[in-house]
N, C-alpha and C positions, 0 to 999 in steps of 0.2 A: 587481531583486526578489530577496530572500533566500529561497531555496527549498531544502528538503532532501527527499531520497527515501531511504527505507530499502529497499534494493534487493537482489534476488537475481538475478544475471545469468543463472542457469539457468532462470528463470521467464519465460515468454512475456508474461504480463500485466505483469510488472515492466518488461521490455524495452520493451513498447509504451508504457507510461506514461512512461518516461524519454524515448523518442523524441518523444512528443507535447509534452513540456515543451521539448525542444530545437527542435521545429518552431515553437514560440511564441517562440523567441529567448531562452529561459531555459536557462542552464547551472547546474543545481542542484548542491548539495553531495551527493555520492553516498556513502551509508554502506552498505557491504555488511554487513548486520546479522548474517549467520552468523559473520563473523569479528570484528565489533565490535558486539555487541548493545547496545541502549540500557540505561541504568540502570533499576532497578526503578521509581524515581520518574518518570523520563522516559516509560517505557512506559505506566505507569498514567495519566499526564497526557495523553499522545497519545490513548489509547483513550477517555478521558473527554471530551476536547475534540472528538473525532470523533463524539461522541454514541452511542458503542457500549458494550456490556458486554464484560467480559473474555472471557466464554464466546463471544461473537459473533466474536471475532478469533482464537480459537485454531484453528490449522490441523489438520484431521483427515486429509485425503488425503495419502498419501505420508509419513506421520510415525509416531511411536510412540504416537499418541493412544489407540488401542484397547488396545494392549499395556500402557500405563500406567494404564488404567482411568479416563481423563480424562472419559469420558462419564458418570461418576457424578454425578448431580444434587446430591449432598450436598457435593461439593467446593466450597470457598469461592473467592472471587476471589484471595485470597492464595495458596492452594494452586495455583491455575491459573497465576498469575503466576510462582510459584516454578518450576513445570514449564517454562514458556516461557523463563525465564532460564537454566535448566539446559540445555535443549535448544532453542536459538533457532529451529530448523526448525519449531517449533510456533507461531511468530509468523506469522500470515498476512501476506501482502505483496501489493503494496507500500504502505507508509504514506507519505503526502506531507504535508509541513508547509510552508505558505506564510503570508504575512501575511493572506490572505483566508480561511484556515481549515485544518483538518486532516482528511484523509480516508484511509480504506482504499480504494485505487483498484481495486476489483473490482466491475464490470469496469473496465478501464483508462480508459475515457472519463469515469468519475466525476471524474478529476482536472480536467476542464474546468470543473467547478463552482468551483474555487478558483484558477484561473489567469486573468490578464487576457485580454480578447478581442484577442489579438495575432496571430491566425493569418492568413496571407496566401493560403492555397490549400488544396487537398485534402489529406487525410491518410488513409492506409490502414494497417491493422494488418499484422503479419507474415503473417497468414493470408489477406490480401487484402480483409478487411472494410473498407469505407469508413466512416470516422467523421466526417470533415468534407468538405463539398462544395467546389467550385472556388473559392467565395468565402470559405472558411474558417469556414463556419457549420456547427454541429453537425447531423448527420443523426439524426433521432429514430427 
C-alpha cells in the first residue's frame, strides 16, 4: 500500500500516527514537512481531499499564528496558504495520504479510518492510552 505521512518527529501525535501505520505492517513514505514542505497545489489538494478548509488546518499553538494576525477572519485561503508555505510550522500535522483517503490525523487514531484492517494486536500511544484492543480492534 502506497502511504505518505507529512511528519514532524517532535510531535507526539505525529509519532503515534507513524507507529500505528507501522503496527499495521505499512512502512510509509515519511516527509518531514518542516524541511520539505508540500507545494502550494499539493497542500491545497490534500486539505480539500481531506474535507477540510484551509483555516481548519492552520496550526495555532506553538506558532507565529497570533503574531502574524492569522486569526483575522478577512484573510483569504490564498493568504493563509501563503503563510503556511512561508512558515511550514503553521501546517497542522500529521497529514496522511493513502489509497483509502487523506486525513489530518488529529487525534492520531483518525488514521485508522484510511488504513486496511491489518492490526494483529493491541496498540498503545506514547502516553499509555490504548487505541486497539488485543484483537487489533479499535477502542471507541
